[in-house]
N, C-alpha and C positions, 0 to 999 in steps of 0.2 A: 408625417412619419419621416424619420431620419433617413438619409440616402443610404447610409451604410447597413441599414436593416434588410435591405433587398439581397444582401450577400450572406445573411446568417439563416438560422433555423426557422421553419415555419412557425413553431410554437412562439419564438421571440417576436417575430413579426406580428403575428395575431395579438399577442399579449399587449404589444405597444399600441396597436390599433385600438384595442378594446379599452385600454386605460385612457386613451384620448377621447375616446367616445363618452366614457363615463364622466370625464372633466367637461366636456363640451355640453353635457346634459345637466350640469350644475352639480355633479356628485363628486365624492372623493375618488380621484383616479386609482388609488390604490385597491379600491373595491373591484376595478376591472381586471384583476389578476385572472390569467387564463392557465389551465393545466391540462394534462392528459385526461381524456374522459374516463369516468369509471364505467361507462357503458359504451365500449367501442363499436356495439353493434347499432347504436343510435347516432353517435357522432364521434368526430375525431379528437376534438377538445372541447372544454367546458368552462364556464365561468359561473360561480355561485354567488357573486357579490351583490346580486339583485335582493337577496334576503336581508343582507345587512343594510343596504340602502333603504329598503322598504320599512324596516324597523326604526332607523334613524329618522326618516322624514315622515313617518306615519302614512305611508302610501301602500295601495295595493300593488304587490310586486308586477302585476301586468302594466300598471300605468309607467312605472319605472322602466320597465322593458321597452314599452313603446318609445319612451324619451331617449333611451340609449340606442335602440335600434334605428331611430331616425338618422343617427350619425354614423351607421354601419352600412347604409344603403350604397348601391352603385359600386360594389366591391367585386372584383373578378377573382380575388384571392380565395374566397370561401363564401358559402351561404350559411346564415344564421338563423336559428329558430328559437322561440321561447318554449320552455317545458316547465310545467308547474312542479313544485310550488314556486320556483324562482331561480331557474337556470337558463343560461344562454348556450345552445348547443352549436358548435362550429363544425362544418364539413369542407374539408379542402377541395377545390376543384381539381379534376384530373389534370387539367392544363397546368396548374400550379405545381402539382407533383412532378409532372414531366419536365417542367421548367427547373425544377430543383435538382433533378437528376442530370440534366444538361450542365448545370453549373458545377456539379461535383464530379463530372466525368474525368476531368484532368486535374482536380484538386480535391484529394480525400479529406481536407480540413474545411471544405466549404460549409459544413454543418456545424462548424465550431463557433462559439462566442468567445473571444478572447477576453482575458481579465483586464479590465480598465484600470484597476488600482492594484499593481503588483506589490507584494510584501517580500520581506526577507524572512525565510524560515530556516531555522537550524534544527536538524532532525538527529535525535540520539537514538539509534537502534543497533543491535548487536549485543554488545556487553558481555562477550565471553571473558572467562578467566585465562590467564597465562597458565601453561604447563598442562593444560587439560584440552583434549580434542573436543571439538563441538559434537553434540548429540541432537537427537530429533527435538528436544525441548527448545533448541536454539532457532528453530525453523521459522516460528511466527514472527519474531522480532525482526529478523533480517528480511524476510520475504515482504511483510506488510510495510515495513520501513522503506525498503527500496522502491516498492510500488508507489507509495506516497510520494517519495521524492521525484520519481519520474513524472508523475502526473501533475504535481505542482510545478515543475520545471516546464512542462509542456504546456501548462496553462498561462504561463508568463511570469510566474513568480521566480524570485532568486532563492536558491537552495544551497544549504551547506549540510554535509552529514558527518557524523562522528561516531567512531565504533565504541568509544568510551570503555577501553580494556580494563579489567580487573587485574592490575599489575603490580599491586602494592599491598602492604599490610602484613598481618601475622602470618598468612599463608606463604608468603615469600621468606619469612624467617624459618618456618617449618621446613620448606624445601631445601633451603641452603644448609640446614643443620642435617637434613638426611643425606644430602649429597656429600657432606664432609664426612659421613659414615661409610656410605657406599662407594664413593670414588673420590677420594681427598685430592688427587692430583688436579682435578678441574678447579679446585680453589687456587691452584698454583698457575692456573692458565694452560695447563697441559691436556691434551686429548680433545675429543669432539664429543658433543652433546647431540642426542638424537631424541625426537619426539617420543619414541618408544620408551626410552629411558624415563623421561618426564612422566609418561603414562603410568608408569610402574612406581615411580618414587613419590608422586604426589599424594595418592590415596594412602600409601603406606606412612608417610609423615603425618598426615592428618589423622590416622587412627592412633600413631604413637602419641601424638600431642594430647589426645584424650585420656589415654590410660597410663602414660608415663610422666609423672611430675618432673622429674629431672630433665627429660627431653623438652617438656613444655617451656621450662625456664630457660634452657638453652635457645629454644626457637625465640623467645621473647628478647633475649639478649641479641640475637643474631638480627632481629628486626630492628632493634634500636641501633646496632652497629651499621646496618645498611643505611638507614635513614640519616645516620650521622656522616656517612660517605666513606666508610671503610673501603679502601681500594679494591682488595681482592673480592669483597662481597658485591661491590657495584660492578665489577668486570664479569662476575658470575651471573648476576642478575641480567646484565645485558645479553649474555649468551642465551639465557632462558627467554628473553624477550624475541631475540631473532629467531630462535628455533621455533617457539610458538606461532609468531606471526607468519612463517613460511607454511605452517600446517593451516592456519586460519584462512591465509590468502588462497590456498588451494582449494578449500571447501567453498568459500565465498565466490571465488571465481568461477567455479563450475555452476553455481547458482545464478551467476550474472549479478551479484552483490558487490557493490564498491562503496568507498568511503573517501570523502575529500580530506578528512583529518583521522590519523590514526593515534589519537591521544589515550593515554591511559590515566588512572587515578594518580600515577606517580607525578604526572605535570602540576598537580594542585597542591601537593604536600608542603612544599616551602612556604606557601602563602597562609597555612592554617593558623600558625602562632599569632601572625599580625591580625588576620581576620577576627579571630575569637577575642583577642585583647581588645580590639577596636569596638567590637560590639558590647563588650562588658563596660568599656570605658563610656560608650554612649547611652548605657543603661538599657540596652536592648537584649542583652543576655545577662544571666545572673547566676551566682552559685546557688547550687541545691544539693545537699547532702554529699559535698565533695565534688560534685559534677558542675559543668557549666552548662546551663539550658537556656532555650528561648521558650517562655511561656506564650502559649496561643490563646486567643480569646475564648472565654468560657462558653460562649454560644456555639463554637464549633465542635465543643465536646471531644477534644483531641488531647492526648498526652503531650507534654513539652517535647521539643525536639532536642535531643542530647548532643551537644557539640563536643564535649570533652568529658570522658567518664572519669569516676572517683579514682582510677589508677593512672590518670594523666594522658590516657591515650585518646586519639581522635577517631570518632566514628564516621558513618556514612553521612550523617547530618552535616558535619562541618565540611566534609569533602564535596557534597553536592552543593552547598551555598558557594563554596570557592570556585566550583566548576561554573555555576551560573554567572557569577561575577566576571570570571575570566572571558566566557563566551560574550557576554555584553560589551565588555571593553574592547575585545578583539574583533568580533563579527558583527556587532550592532543589530542582532536580529529583532525583527517586530514579534515573532512568535518562535517559542522553542517547543518542539514535540518530543516527548519522552515515549518510545514505543517499547513498553515495558510490560511483563506479566501483571494480570490483574491482582495478583496477591500482594503487589506493593502499592495498592491504592492508598492505604492509610499513610504510609511513609511519604508519598508524594503530596498528599494534602498537607502534611506537616511541613514538608520542604518548601512547597510553594507558599504557604501560609507565613512561614518564618522569613522567607525571602522578601515577601511583600511588606510585611510588618517592619523588617529591618532596613527598607529603603533600598535593597539590592536589586529588585525587579525593575524599579522605575515604570516606564511605559511599556516594557516588555511583557508579553503574555506568556505564561508557561503552562502547557497542557499534558497531562498523563493520557497517553493512548494505550488503554489496557487491552489485553487479549486472554483468552481462555487457555485450556490445555489441548494437547494433542493426544487422543486416546487410541487404543488398538481395537480391534473388532470385537473384544471382549468387554469394551466400555471402560477399560481401566488405562491408566497413562502407558503409552506406546513403549513396549520393551522388545528385546530379543527374544528368541525361542528359549534361550538359556535364563531368561528372566532379568537380565541386565539392561540398562538404557543403551539403545542402539546409537553407535556413532553415526554422525552425519555422513561420513565417508562411506561407511558400510550401506547406508540406505541408498546413497546415490549409485553404488556399484550394483546393489540388489535390483534397483529400478532400471538401471542401464541393461543388466542381463536379461531381465524379463522383457524389455522393449526389443532387444535383439532376438530373442526367441519368437516374439511376434512377428518381426520382420522376415525371418528366416522361414516360419510357417507360411506366411502369405506369399512370399516370393515375387513381390511387386517391386522390390528396390534392388539395384545392383548390389551385389556382395561387398564391392569396394567402398560402397557409400554407407554400410551399415553402421559403422562406428559413429559417424557424424549424426546420422539420422536418429539412432537410437539414444544418443544423448540429448538430442533436442525434444525427442518424445518423453524421456525420462523426466527432464527438467519441466516440461509442460505439465506432465501428470502431477508432479509434486506442487508446483506453484498454483496451478488452477484449483487442485484439490483443496489448497490453503485459502486461496483468495476468492473463492466462490462461497465460503462460508463467513458469515458476520464474525468479525474479529472477536466480539465480546463473548461468543458462545464457544463451548467446547465442541470438538468435531472428531469423527473416527477416521483414522488414516487407513484405508484399505487399499493395499497395493494393487490387488486384482481388479478392483473396480476403477481406480484412477487410471489404469492403463488402457481401459476399454476405448475402442473407436466408435463407441456408440453411447448415447446418454449424456449426462452433464459432466463432461470430462475435457481436460486439456487437449488430448489426443483427437477427440472428435471435432473440436473446433479447428484444430491444425488440418485435419483432413478434409473439412469442409472447404478450407481456403485452398488447400492443394487441388481438390476437385475442380473448383472453378478455374483456377489458373491453368489445368490441364485442358479443360474446355476451351478456354481462350487460345491456347497454343495450337490446338488441333483445328479450331475454326480459322485461325490465321493460315494454316497450311493449305486449307481449302479456299483461301481468298476472302474470308469473311473477317471483317473488323468491327469492333463497337462503332456504332454510328450515331447519329441524331436520334434520341429517344422520340418515338412518336406514339407508341401505345403502351399502356401499363401491363397488359397481359394478366394471366390468372395469379392472384396473389401478389401482383405488382404493388397495388396500393398498400397493403400491409407491410410490405417490405420497405417502401420509401418512408412511411411513417416511422417505422422502427428506426431507420438510419436518421431520421430527424431528432430522435430522442437522444443522440449521442451527447450534445452539448449539455442537456439537462442532467444526464446521468453523470457526466464529468463533473459539474458542479456539485451534485450530491455527493460524490466521492470526496471531493475537497472539503465541503462544509461538514460532513459527518466523520471525515477522516477514515472512510471505509472503502478500500478497493472493491468490496464485494458488489458495490452498485455497478461498477464498470464491468466487473467479470460476469455478472448476471445479464447486463445488457448485451455483451458480445455473445453469449450463449443463445439468447432470444434472437439475436440478429442471425447466427448460424443456422438456426432452425428455420427462420422465415426464408433466408437465402436458399437452403436445400429444398424447401417446398416450393419456391419459385422455379428453381432448376428442374426439378421433377415435372412440374406442371407446363412448362414452357420449352417445347422442343426447339432446337437450334440447327442441328446437323441432320435432322431427319428429312426424308424425301418429301417435297411438297411444301416446306416452310418458305415463305416469300422472304427475299433478301432483306427487305426493309424491316420485316418483323424479326428476323434473326439478329440483324445489327442493332435493333432496339432492345432486345432481350440481352445481347452481349453487353450493351452499355450499362444496363442496370446491374448486371451480375459483376462487372468490373468495378462499379461504385462499391457494391456491397463487399467485394473481396477487399478493395482498398481500405475500408473502414475496419473490417475484421482484422487485417493485417496491423492496422494502427492501434486497435485495442489490444491486441496481444503483445504489441511492442511495448505499450505503456504499462502492461503487467509483467514485462521481462520475459516473454515467451517468443521463441523463434519459430518461423514456419519452414519446415524442410522442403527440399525441392521435390521430393516424391515420397509417398507412404504406401 
């Protein structure tokens, strides 16, 4: 066994030993894979590879088991038993569990297996349009995207994030034309522009463009002039960009969401003519009913990707191909992740297929990370009481106010700390409510439920952490410190094994691109920690100092991992709750 394995998870160490034993017995080492037991009442870990070996070598599984177990003898890390029809059941020794706690006492990352082959990830999440405030529908992209970025970075990968703003196209021409009617002095560079103005003008311009032919033509003309670089239109567009970005950064900032790049679709417009002309010249794109398209393989059963329509305008297909090409040239990613609504699944199949077929992707992988919808308690898409889509800013304020009410009613937090603590609780409620659900499923956003200090919520996990921290502080006042762990205590075994799952759940989060695995792990860990807290007294009369120090050690290790998991999910732990 490699020396470095002694400092990693128990699961990885046992897995390595078991694979070596299968190899030494003359079998495929891959058959020695070890995983968490389906029956924790019988064993901690199990290997089912004997069934495969018995079939391949035409052996009785018991014979294969005897051969493998002969190479697992004299091991003080675990005991192993054969279970019919063909399983190896591993039970970790208490001494090994205690040693694992001792290693992790001053290093919360002791249970982590670092990635040995780091890759470059570019993550595209966010995607809001200019001139519109974000709403509840933008939650999933930015929260899931940020969590994936943080987890990937923590695991040792190189990450780059891009908001990919919708800042170009006909909607900008519509807005410019509306501003020309509403406040023409802005076109002359006079006056200020507020987000409230854009919130009023944008939907009005969109509605006019549908019903008013003359306005629609003006908007198209304004779009063409903007794209051609008309100075007053470019200056006004830049004001719209600045005003919109200030609003976006306010809301993203409150959610702890950030981006390395604030590029918009406008960045790629100058490249479209050349890109499409090149693809036509190379025979990779071709005319079709006046449009320019990329035909995809018939086996994929996908419609062609339209690059330029019959009116000569470029669509999202061309912009997305130009975006991929620019990202590969500038950032050299191994993998590009698009955290975008599941309703765009076909579009991304077309784009990725065309990018591959046209030689744009090269060795880079592109993946769509789809997500479902956020619904209200009525099961329909989440809306305000008035029936409109709720602004993200309003949702944050509503959650903050509800959290303050909880704090005021409890009276456990000093009044001067209410603002900061309420914000931490509100954001935790929103983020954990999102991340604890499989991103591909729809989920119900229930404000009252998400803010509970009990059950599967962000505030519950925060409270679990605060509770242990308070115990550690009170124990220190009495002269008690976490010491060398010597006993497991009631529920200690289950708690350490849960701590040991961290690395595996982190890997599952990365492989599946689903932060829900990590969110569900920290919820399980909080439950195990609270059970251990309740069952093992520390400050009660009659508790031996050595036992108290041992219990405190395990609680501190658990608290550190809870804090680490929450940090990876973008959730702060308040000082008090």
